[in-house]
N, CA, C and O atoms as a Tinker XYZ file with bonds, in Angstrom:
   416  protein
     1  N     -8.245000   20.440000    8.704000    73     2
     2  CA    -9.119000   20.344000    7.904000    64     1     3
     3  C     -8.847000   19.709000    6.510000    63     2     4     5
     4  O     -7.841000   19.600000    5.809000    81     3
     5  N    -10.260000   19.300000    6.382000    73     3     6
     6  CA   -10.455000   17.784000    5.464000    64     5     7
     7  C    -10.929000   18.409000    4.368000    63     6     8     9
     8  O    -11.918000   19.118000    4.182000    81     7
     9  N     -9.889000   17.954000    3.543000    73     7    10
    10  CA   -10.180000   18.305000    1.817000    64     9    11
    11  C    -11.191000   17.301000    1.531000    63    10    12    13
    12  O    -11.568000   16.362000    2.232000    81    11
    13  N    -11.626000   17.735000    0.171000    73    11    14
    14  CA   -12.270000   16.788000   -0.590000    64    13    15
    15  C    -11.335000   16.623000   -1.996000    63    14    16    17
    16  O    -10.651000   17.521000   -2.485000    81    15
    17  N    -11.469000   15.348000   -2.479000    73    15    18
    18  CA   -10.760000   14.367000   -3.842000    64    17    19
    19  C    -10.810000   15.610000   -4.442000    63    18    20    21
    20  O     -9.763000   16.246000   -4.559000    81    19
    21  N    -12.063000   16.148000   -4.920000    73    19    22
    22  CA   -11.259000   17.738000   -5.962000    64    21    23
    23  C    -10.419000   18.782000   -5.403000    63    22    24    25
    24  O    -10.103000   19.662000   -6.204000    81    23
    25  N    -10.006000   18.884000   -4.273000    73    23    26
    26  CA    -9.369000   20.157000   -3.549000    64    25    27
    27  C     -7.637000   19.372000   -3.125000    63    26    28    29
    28  O     -6.544000   19.938000   -3.110000    81    27
    29  N     -7.903000   18.217000   -2.886000    73    27    30
    30  CA    -6.932000   17.246000   -2.449000    64    29    31
    31  C     -5.343000   17.903000   -4.016000    63    30    32    33
    32  O     -5.357000   18.174000   -5.216000    81    31
    33  N     -4.404000   17.851000   -3.009000    73    31    34
    34  CA    -3.432000   18.595000   -3.778000    64    33    35
    35  C     -2.651000   17.143000   -4.576000    63    34    36    37
    36  O     -2.201000   16.103000   -4.094000    81    35
    37  N     -2.749000   17.661000   -6.013000    73    35    38
    38  CA    -2.387000   16.318000   -7.324000    64    37    39
    39  C     -0.651000   15.921000   -6.281000    63    38    40    41
    40  O      0.169000   16.495000   -5.565000    81    39
    41  N     -0.891000   14.812000   -6.769000    73    39    42
    42  CA     0.368000   14.097000   -6.674000    64    41    43
    43  C      1.271000   13.510000   -7.606000    63    42    44    45
    44  O      0.781000   12.489000   -8.089000    81    43
    45  N      2.679000   13.839000   -8.142000    73    43    46
    46  CA     2.912000   13.764000   -9.550000    64    45    47
    47  C      4.013000   12.578000   -9.178000    63    46    48    49
    48  O      4.551000   11.771000   -9.936000    81    47
    49  N      4.163000   12.761000   -7.697000    73    47    50
    50  CA     5.939000   11.644000   -7.659000    64    49    51
    51  C      5.618000   11.020000   -6.692000    63    50    52    53
    52  O      4.903000   11.887000   -6.190000    81    51
    53  N      5.562000   10.143000   -5.959000    73    51    54
    54  CA     5.039000    8.939000   -4.839000    64    53    55
    55  C      6.743000    9.486000   -3.959000    63    54    56    57
    56  O      7.835000    9.063000   -4.340000    81    55
    57  N      6.597000   10.267000   -3.025000    73    55    58
    58  CA     7.959000   10.155000   -2.224000    64    57    59
    59  C      8.149000    9.362000   -0.892000    63    58    60    61
    60  O      7.262000    8.883000   -0.185000    81    59
    61  N      8.957000    9.342000   -0.781000    73    59    62
    62  CA     9.182000    8.361000    0.595000    64    61    63
    63  C      8.387000    7.944000    1.482000    63    62    64    65
    64  O      8.059000    6.802000    1.804000    81    63
    65  N      7.865000    9.735000    2.156000    73    63    66
    66  CA     6.495000   10.072000    2.983000    64    65    67
    67  C      5.744000    9.352000    2.596000    63    66    68    69
    68  O      5.538000    8.259000    3.125000    81    67
    69  N      5.268000    9.693000    1.785000    73    67    70
    70  CA     4.106000    9.213000    0.973000    64    69    71
    71  C      3.727000    7.362000    1.119000    63    70    72    73
    72  O      2.712000    6.790000    1.518000    81    71
    73  N      4.845000    6.909000    0.675000    73    71    74
    74  CA     5.030000    5.198000    0.616000    64    73    75
    75  C      5.035000    4.970000    2.191000    63    74    76    77
    76  O      4.180000    4.284000    2.752000    81    75
    77  N      6.181000    5.670000    2.916000    73    75    78
    78  CA     5.756000    5.292000    4.318000    64    77    79
    79  C      4.302000    5.607000    4.845000    63    78    80    81
    80  O      3.971000    5.162000    5.944000    81    79
    81  N      3.538000    6.264000    4.193000    73    79    82
    82  CA     2.547000    6.395000    4.832000    64    81    83
    83  C      1.184000    5.590000    4.284000    63    82    84    85
    84  O      0.096000    5.685000    4.853000    81    83
    85  N      1.360000    4.988000    3.390000    73    83    86
    86  CA     1.164000    3.460000    2.744000    64    85    87
    87  C      1.151000    2.215000    3.857000    63    86    88    89
    88  O      0.333000    1.541000    4.485000    81    87
    89  N      2.645000    2.358000    3.684000    73    87    90
    90  CA     3.005000    1.001000    4.352000    64    89    91
    91  C      2.613000    1.369000    5.494000    63    90    92    93
    92  O      1.441000    0.996000    5.458000    81    91
    93  N      2.805000    1.972000    6.768000    73    91    94
    94  CA     1.946000    2.326000    8.029000    64    93    95
    95  C      0.373000    1.904000    7.535000    63    94    96    97
    96  O     -0.120000    0.857000    7.955000    81    95
    97  N     -0.130000    2.504000    6.915000    73    95    98
    98  CA    -2.194000    2.077000    6.643000    64    97    99
    99  C     -1.749000    0.744000    6.868000    63    98   100   101
   100  O     -2.013000    0.444000    8.032000    81    99
   101  N     -1.110000   -0.317000    6.177000    73    99   102
   102  CA    -1.180000   -2.041000    5.309000    64   101   103
   103  C     -0.569000   -2.485000    6.522000    63   102   104   105
   104  O     -1.137000   -3.502000    6.921000    81   103
   105  N      0.299000   -2.146000    7.208000    73   103   106
   106  CA     0.523000   -2.548000    8.699000    64   105   107
   107  C     -0.696000   -2.418000   10.105000    63   106   108   109
   108  O     -0.904000   -3.264000   10.975000    81   107
   109  N     -1.303000   -1.167000    9.944000    73   107   110
   110  CA    -2.344000   -0.807000   10.829000    64   109   111
   111  C     -3.550000   -2.067000   10.278000    63   110   112   113
   112  O     -4.013000   -2.975000   10.968000    81   111
   113  N     -3.826000   -1.782000    8.927000    73   111   114
   114  CA    -5.111000   -2.639000    8.417000    64   113   115
   115  C     -5.394000   -4.180000    8.853000    63   114   116   117
   116  O     -6.353000   -4.765000    9.357000    81   115
   117  N     -3.791000   -4.643000    8.313000    73   115   118
   118  CA    -3.840000   -6.145000    8.665000    64   117   119
   119  C     -2.917000   -6.601000    9.916000    63   118   120   121
   120  O     -2.358000   -7.677000   10.133000    81   119
   121  N     -2.969000   -5.028000   10.888000    73   119   122
   122  CA    -2.335000   -5.744000   12.256000    64   121   123
   123  C     -1.120000   -6.254000   12.274000    63   122   124   125
   124  O     -0.754000   -7.019000   13.166000    81   123
   125  N     -0.512000   -5.951000   11.475000    73   123   126
   126  CA     1.106000   -6.262000   11.746000    64   125   127
   127  C      2.031000   -6.047000   13.274000    63   126   128   129
   128  O      1.956000   -5.294000   14.245000    81   127
   129  N      2.938000   -7.207000   12.821000    73   127   130
   130  CA     3.988000   -6.511000   14.378000    64   129   131
   131  C      4.891000   -6.082000   13.979000    63   130   132   133
   132  O      5.313000   -6.247000   12.834000    81   131
   133  N      5.629000   -5.116000   15.265000    73   131   134
   134  CA     6.013000   -3.902000   14.882000    64   133   135
   135  C      7.172000   -4.397000   14.494000    63   134   136   137
   136  O      7.652000   -3.563000   13.728000    81   135
   137  N      7.977000   -5.410000   14.616000    73   135   138
   138  CA     9.147000   -5.621000   14.442000    64   137   139
   139  C      8.727000   -6.207000   13.146000    63   138   140   141
   140  O      8.912000   -5.241000   12.407000    81   139
   141  N      8.450000   -6.801000   12.676000    73   139   142
   142  CA     7.862000   -7.219000   11.077000    64   141   143
   143  C      7.169000   -6.731000   10.096000    63   142   144   145
   144  O      6.724000   -7.462000    9.211000    81   143
   145  N      6.999000   -5.546000   10.115000    73   143   146
   146  CA     5.865000   -4.719000    9.283000    64   145   147
   147  C      6.404000   -4.243000    8.379000    63   146   148   149
   148  O      7.622000   -4.065000    8.379000    81   147
   149  N      4.929000   -3.630000    6.489000    73   147   150
   150  CA     5.762000   -3.989000    5.821000    64   149   151
   151  C      7.487000   -3.195000    5.448000    63   150   152   153
   152  O      8.318000   -3.161000    6.356000    81   151
   153  N      7.680000   -2.859000    4.639000    73   151   154
   154  CA     9.032000   -1.501000    4.043000    64   153   155
   155  C      8.682000   -1.476000    3.076000    63   154   156   157
   156  O      8.104000   -2.321000    2.393000    81   155
   157  N      9.111000   -0.103000    2.819000    73   155   158
   158  CA     9.544000    0.726000    1.477000    64   157   159
   159  C     10.456000    0.221000    1.033000    63   158   160   161
   160  O     11.307000   -0.109000    1.858000    81   159
   161  N     10.692000   -0.032000   -0.168000    73   159   162
   162  CA    12.109000   -0.333000   -0.639000    64   161   163
   163  C     12.112000    1.165000   -1.842000    63   162   164   165
   164  O     11.264000    1.997000   -2.163000    81   163
   165  N     13.977000    0.827000   -2.331000    73   163   166
   166  CA    14.417000    2.208000   -2.463000    64   165   167
   167  C     13.467000    2.356000   -3.938000    63   166   168   169
   168  O     12.994000    1.354000   -4.474000    81   167
   169  N     13.322000    3.377000   -4.347000    73   167   170
   170  CA    12.895000    4.037000   -5.677000    64   169   171
   171  C     13.014000    3.118000   -6.602000    63   170   172   173
   172  O     11.990000    2.699000   -7.141000    81   171
   173  N     14.209000    2.650000   -6.952000    73   171   174
   174  CA    15.031000    2.068000   -7.894000    64   173   175
   175  C     14.865000    0.526000   -7.831000    63   174   176   177
   176  O     15.351000   -0.200000   -8.698000    81   175
   177  N     14.346000    0.179000   -7.051000    73   175   178
   178  CA    13.991000   -1.220000   -6.183000    64   177   179
   179  C     14.259000   -2.602000   -7.759000    63   178   180   181
   180  O     15.027000   -3.497000   -8.114000    81   179
   181  N     12.760000   -1.744000   -8.273000    73   179   182
   182  CA    13.108000   -2.747000   -9.285000    64   181   183
   183  C     12.540000   -2.243000  -10.958000    63   182   184   185
   184  O     11.754000   -2.789000  -11.733000    81   183
   185  N     13.302000   -1.026000  -11.056000    73   183   186
   186  CA    13.384000   -0.231000  -12.412000    64   185   187
   187  C     12.195000    0.835000  -12.778000    63   186   188   189
   188  O     12.262000    1.844000  -13.480000    81   187
   189  N     10.849000    0.160000  -11.921000    73   187   190
   190  CA     9.504000    0.361000  -12.554000    64   189   191
   191  C      9.309000    1.838000  -11.544000    63   190   192   193
   192  O      9.989000    2.227000  -10.595000    81   191
   193  N      8.030000    2.466000  -12.232000    73   191   194
   194  CA     7.769000    3.858000  -11.211000    64   193   195
   195  C      7.376000    4.090000   -9.710000    63   194   196   197
   196  O      8.033000    3.309000   -9.021000    81   195
   197  N      6.643000    4.783000   -9.035000    73   195   198
   198  CA     6.770000    4.744000   -7.977000    64   197   199
   199  C      7.656000    4.234000   -7.032000    63   198   200   201
   200  O      8.876000    4.244000   -7.190000    81   199
   201  N      6.890000    3.635000   -5.718000    73   199   202
   202  CA     7.522000    2.548000   -4.750000    64   201   203
   203  C      6.965000    1.481000   -4.436000    63   202   204   205
   204  O      5.753000    1.279000   -4.362000    81   203
   205  N      7.899000    0.686000   -4.220000    73   203   206
   206  CA     7.397000   -0.263000   -3.591000    64   205   207
   207  C      7.362000   -0.963000   -2.656000    63   206   208   209
   208  O      8.399000   -1.509000   -2.280000    81   207
   209  N      6.189000   -1.156000   -2.012000    73   207   210
   210  CA     6.628000   -2.282000   -0.411000    64   209   211
   211  C      6.340000   -3.540000   -0.380000    63   210   212   213
   212  O      5.313000   -4.161000   -0.653000    81   211
   213  N      7.627000   -3.926000    0.078000    73   211   214
   214  CA     7.285000   -6.123000    0.229000    64   213   215
   215  C      7.312000   -5.639000    1.672000    63   214   216   217
   216  O      7.894000   -4.788000    2.344000    81   215
   217  N      6.434000   -6.560000    1.815000    73   215   218
   218  CA     5.782000   -7.485000    3.405000    64   217   219
   219  C      6.126000   -9.006000    3.226000    63   218   220   221
   220  O      5.330000   -9.598000    2.499000    81   219
   221  N      7.045000   -9.681000    3.689000    73   219   222
   222  CA     6.925000  -11.211000    3.698000    64   221   223
   223  C      6.371000  -11.540000    4.956000    63   222   224   225
   224  O      6.839000  -12.608000    5.348000    81   223
   225  N      5.407000  -10.949000    5.890000    73   223   226
   226  CA     5.149000  -11.432000    7.403000    64   225   227
   227  C      3.821000  -11.287000    7.510000    63   226   228   229
   228  O      3.430000  -11.382000    8.673000    81   227
   229  N      2.891000  -11.068000    6.616000    73   227   230
   230  CA     2.191000  -10.772000    6.313000    64   229   231
   231  C      1.245000  -11.956000    5.737000    63   230   232   233
   232  O      1.585000  -13.093000    5.411000    81   231
   233  N     -0.062000  -11.351000    5.706000    73   231   234
   234  CA    -0.855000  -12.688000    4.569000    64   233   235
   235  C     -0.221000  -13.040000    3.501000    63   234   236   237
   236  O      0.701000  -12.359000    3.051000    81   235
   237  N     -0.701000  -14.345000    2.858000    73   235   238
   238  CA     0.189000  -14.743000    1.906000    64   237   239
   239  C     -0.129000  -14.020000    0.509000    63   238   240   241
   240  O      0.492000  -14.022000   -0.554000    81   239
   241  N     -1.713000  -13.199000    1.028000    73   239   242
   242  CA    -2.265000  -12.414000   -0.263000    64   241   243
   243  C     -2.635000  -10.945000    0.008000    63   242   244   245
   244  O     -3.422000  -10.190000   -0.561000    81   243
   245  N     -1.675000  -10.758000    1.236000    73   243   246
   246  CA    -2.162000   -9.377000    1.177000    64   245   247
   247  C     -2.170000   -8.319000    0.562000    63   246   248   249
   248  O     -3.023000   -7.447000    0.733000    81   247
   249  N     -0.773000   -8.216000   -0.614000    73   247   250
   250  CA    -1.230000   -6.948000   -1.651000    64   249   251
   251  C     -2.083000   -6.813000   -2.799000    63   250   252   253
   252  O     -2.101000   -5.966000   -3.691000    81   251
   253  N     -3.000000   -8.139000   -2.520000    73   251   254
   254  CA    -3.856000   -8.098000   -3.366000    64   253   255
   255  C     -5.341000   -7.761000   -3.280000    63   254   256   257
   256  O     -6.251000   -7.538000   -4.079000    81   255
   257  N     -5.123000   -7.847000   -1.419000    73   255   258
   258  CA    -6.475000   -7.163000   -0.848000    64   257   259
   259  C     -5.891000   -5.762000   -0.489000    63   258   260   261
   260  O     -6.682000   -5.392000    0.378000    81   259
   261  N     -5.264000   -5.080000   -0.593000    73   259   262
   262  CA    -5.013000   -3.704000   -0.014000    64   261   263
   263  C     -5.291000   -3.124000   -0.888000    63   262   264   265
   264  O     -5.732000   -2.054000   -0.469000    81   263
   265  N     -5.326000   -3.162000   -2.355000    73   263   266
   266  CA    -5.829000   -2.797000   -3.237000    64   265   267
   267  C     -8.000000   -2.238000   -3.555000    63   266   268   269
   268  O     -8.816000   -1.331000   -3.718000    81   267
   269  N     -7.732000   -3.834000   -3.420000    73   267   270
   270  CA    -9.388000   -3.830000   -3.950000    64   269   271
   271  C    -10.364000   -4.657000   -2.574000    63   270   272   273
   272  O    -11.580000   -4.845000   -2.556000    81   271
   273  N     -9.335000   -5.034000   -1.511000    73   271   274
   274  CA   -10.519000   -6.120000   -0.590000    64   273   275
   275  C    -11.039000   -7.085000   -0.935000    63   274   276   277
   276  O    -10.903000   -7.353000   -2.129000    81   275
   277  N    -11.749000   -7.909000   -0.194000    73   275   278
   278  CA   -12.093000   -9.334000   -0.251000    64   277   279
   279  C    -11.337000  -10.326000    0.412000    63   278   280   281
   280  O    -10.231000  -10.053000    0.877000    81   279
   281  N    -11.892000  -11.589000    0.509000    73   279   282
   282  CA   -11.319000  -12.274000    1.514000    64   281   283
   283  C     -9.767000  -13.228000    0.946000    63   282   284   285
   284  O     -9.394000  -13.453000   -0.205000    81   283
   285  N     -8.940000  -13.742000    2.666000    73   283   286
   286  CA    -7.633000  -13.706000    2.259000    64   285   287
   287  C     -7.779000  -15.054000    1.822000    63   286   288   289
   288  O     -8.941000  -15.444000    1.935000    81   287
   289  N     -6.821000  -16.066000    1.265000    73   287   290
   290  CA    -6.636000  -17.139000    1.046000    64   289   291
   291  C     -6.218000  -18.197000    2.634000    63   290   292   293
   292  O     -6.278000  -19.400000    2.889000    81   291
   293  N     -5.787000  -16.923000    3.427000    73   291   294
   294  CA    -5.221000  -17.687000    5.148000    64   293   295
   295  C     -6.403000  -17.908000    5.921000    63   294   296   297
   296  O     -6.785000  -18.971000    6.409000    81   295
   297  N     -6.951000  -16.750000    5.976000    73   295   298
   298  CA    -8.343000  -16.699000    7.061000    64   297   299
   299  C     -9.742000  -16.348000    5.988000    63   298   300   301
   300  O     -9.882000  -15.899000    4.851000    81   299
   301  N    -10.555000  -16.796000    6.985000    73   299   302
   302  CA   -11.947000  -17.020000    5.799000    64   301   303
   303  C    -12.437000  -15.051000    6.182000    63   302   304   305
   304  O    -13.426000  -14.614000    5.592000    81   303
   305  N    -11.612000  -14.052000    7.197000    73   303   306
   306  CA   -12.142000  -12.879000    7.382000    64   305   307
   307  C    -12.370000  -11.857000    5.751000    63   306   308   309
   308  O    -11.465000  -11.986000    4.926000    81   307
   309  N    -13.405000  -11.032000    5.435000    73   307   310
   310  CA   -13.539000  -10.229000    4.580000    64   309   311
   311  C    -12.916000   -9.101000    5.015000    63   310   312   313
   312  O    -13.060000   -8.641000    6.147000    81   311
   313  N    -12.017000   -8.494000    3.897000    73   311   314
   314  CA   -11.003000   -7.210000    3.895000    64   313   315
   315  C    -11.747000   -6.227000    2.939000    63   314   316   317
   316  O    -12.433000   -6.414000    1.934000    81   315
   317  N    -11.359000   -5.114000    3.618000    73   315   318
   318  CA   -12.162000   -3.979000    3.166000    64   317   319
   319  C    -10.633000   -3.261000    2.508000    63   318   320   321
   320  O     -9.503000   -3.521000    2.922000    81   319
   321  N    -10.836000   -2.717000    1.866000    73   319   322
   322  CA    -9.567000   -2.034000    0.582000    64   321   323
   323  C     -8.642000   -1.188000    1.787000    63   322   324   325
   324  O     -9.194000   -0.737000    2.791000    81   323
   325  N     -7.268000   -1.052000    1.555000    73   323   326
   326  CA    -6.684000   -0.450000    2.756000    64   325   327
   327  C     -7.041000    1.145000    2.490000    63   326   328   329
   328  O     -7.071000    1.364000    1.279000    81   327
   329  N     -7.218000    1.892000    3.000000    73   327   330
   330  CA    -7.402000    3.261000    2.970000    64   329   331
   331  C     -6.478000    4.331000    2.562000    63   330   332   333
   332  O     -6.179000    5.037000    3.525000    81   331
   333  N     -5.979000    4.652000    1.562000    73   331   334
   334  CA    -4.509000    5.663000    1.214000    64   333   335
   335  C     -4.831000    6.949000    0.929000    63   334   336   337
   336  O     -5.885000    7.503000    0.617000    81   335
   337  N     -3.661000    7.334000    1.105000    73   335   338
   338  CA    -3.443000    8.866000    1.384000    64   337   339
   339  C     -4.428000    9.123000   -0.601000    63   338   340   341
   340  O     -4.747000    8.376000   -1.526000    81   339
   341  N     -4.509000   10.390000   -0.337000    73   339   342
   342  CA    -5.074000   11.124000   -1.566000    64   341   343
   343  C     -4.464000   11.529000   -2.729000    63   342   344   345
   344  O     -3.488000   12.276000   -2.657000    81   343
   345  N     -4.947000   11.099000   -3.946000    73   343   346
   346  CA    -3.715000   11.422000   -5.169000    64   345   347
   347  C     -2.735000    9.726000   -5.209000    63   346   348   349
   348  O     -1.608000    9.975000   -5.636000    81   347
   349  N     -2.847000    8.649000   -4.984000    73   347   350
   350  CA    -2.258000    7.849000   -5.137000    64   349   351
   351  C     -2.909000    6.290000   -5.181000    63   350   352   353
   352  O     -3.978000    6.082000   -4.606000    81   351
   353  N     -2.462000    5.604000   -5.635000    73   351   354
   354  CA    -3.307000    3.617000   -6.061000    64   353   355
   355  C     -2.099000    2.609000   -6.049000    63   354   356   357
   356  O     -0.882000    2.713000   -6.200000    81   355
   357  N     -2.734000    1.877000   -5.871000    73   355   358
   358  CA    -1.653000    0.775000   -5.499000    64   357   359
   359  C     -2.276000   -0.259000   -6.607000    63   358   360   361
   360  O     -3.442000   -0.266000   -7.000000    81   359
   361  N     -0.878000   -1.411000   -7.147000    73   359   362
   362  CA    -1.323000   -2.318000   -7.398000    64   361   363
   363  C      0.105000   -3.397000   -7.289000    63   362   364   365
   364  O      1.309000   -3.159000   -7.192000    81   363
   365  N     -0.596000   -4.509000   -7.350000    73   363   366
   366  CA     0.123000   -5.938000   -6.993000    64   365   367
   367  C      1.402000   -5.817000   -8.065000    63   366   368   369
   368  O      1.491000   -5.464000   -9.241000    81   367
   369  N      2.674000   -6.454000   -6.706000    73   367   370
   370  CA     3.714000   -6.885000   -7.833000    64   369   371
   371  C      3.599000   -8.668000   -7.490000    63   370   372   373
   372  O      4.226000   -9.445000   -8.210000    81   371
   373  N      3.289000   -8.855000   -7.073000    73   371   374
   374  CA     3.326000  -10.030000   -6.723000    64   373   375
   375  C      2.517000  -10.276000   -5.330000    63   374   376   377
   376  O      2.095000   -9.269000   -4.761000    81   375
   377  N      2.303000  -11.404000   -4.814000    73   375   378
   378  CA     1.157000  -11.700000   -3.604000    64   377   379
   379  C      2.125000  -11.058000   -2.402000    63   378   380   381
   380  O      1.649000  -11.390000   -1.316000    81   379
   381  N      3.268000  -10.288000   -2.251000    73   379   382
   382  CA     3.995000   -9.930000   -0.926000    64   381   383
   383  C      4.790000   -8.704000   -1.490000    63   382   384   385
   384  O      5.979000   -8.511000   -1.235000    81   383
   385  N      4.217000   -8.102000   -2.079000    73   383   386
   386  CA     4.850000   -6.590000   -2.789000    64   385   387
   387  C      4.098000   -5.839000   -3.322000    63   386   388   389
   388  O      3.548000   -6.519000   -4.189000    81   387
   389  N      3.581000   -4.505000   -3.371000    73   387   390
   390  CA     3.160000   -4.050000   -4.429000    64   389   391
   391  C      3.195000   -2.820000   -4.489000    63   390   392   393
   392  O      3.348000   -2.276000   -3.395000    81   391
   393  N      3.085000   -1.943000   -5.649000    73   391   394
   394  CA     3.828000   -0.658000   -6.475000    64   393   395
   395  C      2.524000    0.704000   -5.754000    63   394   396   397
   396  O      1.308000    0.514000   -5.738000    81   395
   397  N      3.113000    1.777000   -5.321000    73   395   398
   398  CA     2.355000    3.159000   -4.940000    64   397   399
   399  C      2.759000    3.633000   -5.738000    63   398   400   401
   400  O      3.986000    3.689000   -5.810000    81   399
   401  N      1.826000    4.312000   -6.907000    73   399   402
   402  CA     1.982000    5.217000   -8.025000    64   401   403
   403  C      0.659000    6.583000   -7.779000    63   402   404   405
   404  O     -0.479000    6.324000   -7.390000    81   403
   405  N      1.103000    7.843000   -8.074000    73   403   406
   406  CA     0.162000    8.721000   -8.741000    64   405   407
   407  C     -1.143000    8.468000   -9.179000    63   406   408   409
   408  O     -1.280000    7.488000   -9.911000    81   407
   409  N     -2.215000    9.182000   -8.873000    73   407   410
   410  CA    -3.360000    8.816000   -9.747000    64   409   411
   411  C     -3.061000    9.450000  -10.898000    63   410   412   413
   412  O     -3.664000    8.846000  -11.785000    81   411
   413  N     -2.238000   10.659000  -11.512000    73   411   414
   414  CA    -1.899000   11.695000  -12.338000    64   413   415
   415  C     -0.748000   11.162000  -12.699000    63   414   416
   416  O     -0.015000   11.754000  -13.491000    81   415
């Protein structure tokens, strides 16, 4: 079954499962090595909301590219935004970490 955005269930909290889906999507999108994939941090990692994903082995600016796409400082490739599960959005914490937040 394929849901449209208005039919997708509302996300009120980013669970570990949702955060892992985003981390997996980031790893696939930017071709992470399996042993050096993006990691989901504990919910209280920095006292902010949502969950934080850290990836020290990716492009130096992957966190900015994940949400909006663009051109990396490392490679001249143009990157599309990472496909995200319905009901969440991401914001960079720094070039190698981003926060996953609910849209509501």
